[in-house]
N, C-alpha and C positions, 0 to 999 in steps of 0.2 A: 811266757805272762801277758794275758788278758790285762786290761785297762780295770781297775780297781772301781771303777762306777757299771763297770758293763761284768763283773764275775758270780756266782754263785753266791758265793758272799759277802757281797755288796746289796745282791737283793734279796737274801736271807738277813741279814741288816737291814733293811729295809722293811720285813712282816715285822721282823720282833716290833720296829716301832711300833708300827701299823699297832699289832693284838696290844701292847705296853697304853697304847692311850684308847683304844677300847676296853680294856679288862678295867677302865680307870676309870668310864664312862664315860668318854671327852669327844668330841666332834673338833674335827683340825679346828672350828674357827675358836674355840673357847679354848685350843693348844693356842692358836696364833696373840689370841686376846691377854692371854699369860702372859706371855713372850712381847706381846711392845707392836707384833707383823704383823701383815694383813696374811687372809689366811689362805692364798695363795705361795705364802712362803711353804706353811707347812706342807700342800698338795705337792706342790712342786719337791722339798724333800724326800719325801714318802711314794711319788711319782717316778725317779730318780733320776727326776728333770734339774737336778743342784749337789753338789755333795755339801752337808756339815764337816765343820771343823771340828776340831775338836773342841772348843771351847760352848761354841755350840750347840754341840752332842752334849754339852753338860745339859747348859740355860733350860736346854727339852729337855735332857732328864728332869730336871726339877720340878717343871713347867709339870707335870704329868704327875708326877713323882714319885716312877722307881729309881733305884738306882744299876748307876751307867756303867758302876763296872764287873755286875750278874751277869745283863745283856753283853757285855765286851765278851765277857766268858763266853757262853755259847758261842760265840765266833772265831776263836782261837783252833791255828788249824790242830791242837793235839784232843778236842772238845769230843765228848756225843755226836753233840748237836750242829758241829759244826762243818766248813767243804773244805 
């Protein structure tokens, strides 16, 4: 099994995070400001250079304004959109 940061599912997770941010009309800088972090924080997790732990993920979801459970359900192995 490949390391999760390099898996197709992790790639899909990052794509979904970017899609949510853009769908809410936010830039990386705006999300970073809402999180109280530098813009590089958002850029790095979107590019896969760093991982989000579950609490960070919940903070990102709140900052962007999406349901964190709905996004995760798209990544479950048995979902239609999951890998």
